[in-house]
Structures are given as structure tokens and as C-alpha cells.
N, C-alpha and C positions, 0 to 999 in steps of 0.2 A: 558591457553586460553588468547589470547590478546584482551583486552577490549578497545583498543585505539579508534576504530571507534565509538562505542556507547557512550563513554565518551566525545568524540569530538562533537557528535551530541547533547548531553545533554548540553554541555557548551555553545551552541548557545543561550540558554535561561536561564540557572541557573548555578551558580558556586558552585562546591562541594569541600570540603576539603578531605584529604586523607582517613579519617575515614568514611566519608559519601560515598565516591567512593567504598571503601571496602565493606561496608554494602550493597550497591546497587548491586554490581557485585556478591555478595554471593547469591542473590535471583534469578539470571539469570540461565536458563537452555539452554545448547547448543544443537542444533539439526541439523543434515544433512538431507536434503530432496532430494529424487531422482526426476528426470524429470517426470512429470505427477503425482507425488504423492501428495495427498491431506493433508493439515493440518486442513481443516475445510470443512464439507459438509453442504449444505442447510438443514435446520430443526434440526441442532445440536446447542448446546449452545457453544458460543465462550468463552473459559476460559483464553485466553492469548492475550496479545499484542505481536506482533512479529516484531522484528527488523532484517532487512536483512543485513548480512555482505558481502555475495558473492552470485551471481546468481540473480534470478528474480522470484517473485511470481506475481500472478494475482488474483484479486477478481472479481467474476462474478456471474450472475444468469442465469437460463435458463427459457425462457417463455413457455407458454402452447403449443406453436407450435414447441418447440424444438430448438428455436434460442437462441444462446449464446449472452449475453450482458455484455461486460467487463466494470466494473465500475472503476477499479483502477489497475495499475501496481505498483509493489514495487521492484525497482532495489536496489542496495547497498545504504545504508544510509537512507532508508525509513522505516517507520513503517506501519504495516497493521493489521487490525482486522475487524470483523463485529461489528461496533460501537454500533449498536442497541442491539445486543445480548450480547456484552461484558458489557455494562452498565446495561441493564435490567436483565441479566442472564436468558433470555428466548430464545427459539430456534430462530435462525436467518434465513435470506433468501440468504445468500452469500456462495458461494463455494470459497475456496482459495486453489490453487495448484501451483506447481512449473513448470515454463516454461523450466527450465534447472536445472542441479545440483545446489542446493542452500544450503547455510549455514546460520542459523538464531540463534538469541537469543530470548528466550521466557521469558516473565514476566507474571506470573499468576495474575489474578484479585485479588486473596486473598493476594498475596505478595505485589501487588500494594497498597492495603489498608493498609498493615503493614508499607510500605514505607511512606505513607502519615502521619502516626503517628510518626514514628522514625525520618524522614527527611521531615518536612512539606513543604519545598520549592519544593518538587516533585509534590505537588498539583498544583503549578503554571505551572510546566513543562507539566503535562498531560492536564491541562486546555488549554494551548496554542495549544497543539497537537489536542485536541478535537475541539477547535474553528477553527483551520486551516482546519480540516476535514469537518466541517460543511460548511465553506465558499466555499471550493473546490466542495463539493457536490451540493450546491446551484448554483454555477457558471456553473457547468457541465450541470445541468438541463436547465438553461437559454440558454447556448450555443447550446444545442441540439434542442431547440425550435426556436432559432432565427438566427443562423449562417449557412452559406452555408457549404457544405462538404469541400471545399477548405479552408475556415476559420477554421473549426473544425480541419483539418489536421495541419494547422499552429499552433493552440493552443496545439495540441498533441506534435508537434516538440518543442515548447517552454517549456512545462512541463516535457517532457521526452527526452531531446536531445541525451542522450547516447543510447536510444533504437531505433532510427529511422532506422538505418541499421542493427540493431541487432535482431529485432523481425521478425517472419514470417508475411508476408503481411496480412494473414487472421486474425491475432490477432489485428493488427492496424485497419483493416477494421471494425472488430467487435466493437472496442473501439469508432470509430468515426461514426458508424452506416451506413456503406455502404458495397457493395459487394466488394470482393477482385479485381474483374475486374475493377470496377469503381474507386477503390483506385489507380490503376496503372495510370489512366488518371489524377486523382487529383494530385498525386505525380509529374507527368511530368509537369503539369501546375504550381504547386507550385515552383518547382526548376527552372523553366524557368524564373519566376519573380524575383528570387534572384539576 
């Protein structure tokens, strides 16, 4: 298994020596996920942090009216988890599934705790990830309350530039909170202004 991508991701925040890299990679589990296959269902406990090597995952929930609300996409080089469930080890409210054939590396919460003891600098790495996740969630709430659909689409394009032409319209529409039909108009207006 080639761990280049995940080690490069980690090196943005902490520096590891060869022994630490070896220990870290020994804790990872490789998994291939088929399109539409779930790695987590709502009301389950999230036991892993997931790093995407290839493909794309999405984290979403479904409201009482059956509408899907996408909270996050995880293209290559992104981490994803139900943070509430992962940290509390209580059932969460997020579904995570694959939009396409996806390859991931899983790090269990138990192994993450071991890592904190054996390689303490990983506490810093995961603190940075958690802080970024918190900031992104808070900003997303504020954006949904205060930005127009056109501005929310612009924010989506900024956060996920590789996914604009790659994802089905209905998924982008769900993420920014509009109908697929309205998204077509928003997209046209957005690209006209560029």
C-alpha cells in the first residue's frame, strides 16, 4: 500500500520521522467502497476517521420529510467522520456513503488514542483537524442563514473546485439548499459573472 497521500496530508501540520510514519501506517486499514455503499448510517456509532485516497464520499442526514441535507463532501486528500459520534462514542446523526468507487484509509478511535500516547504530536494534528471541522461547520450554518443561493454556490466552488463539474447537479443542489432546477439558473448566473 502506498501511504504517500496521507503522509503528505499529515506533513502539512506535523513532521514525522521514519519510525513514527511506520507506526502510524501500521494502524491504518485500507478499504474499497463501492458506489452508493455506506461506511456509516445514522444512529450508528462512528468508530473511524476516514481519509479518502481516491473517489468521493459525502456526509448527510435526512430530515423528517425525507429531504437529504448534505453537510460535507470528502474528495481525495480529505478526512471525514461524524465528529460528534467519533468523539462521544454515542450514536450519531450522519450517513456517510460513496458517490463513486472510493478507496479510503481508516483509523479507529481506539488506535487514534494509542497514537496520542506513542506519538504525542498526533494530538496536535487531530486537534487542528477538529478545529477546522468546527470552523467549517459554523461558517456553513452562517452561510446558509445569510448568503444568497448564488453566494452559497460560489462558496461551494471555492471549497470543492474539483467537484464542480464532477458531481451530479442534485448533490450540489442538496449541499447549497436549492432545487436542481434552481441550481441550473444559479450556475448560469455564476459563470456569467466570471
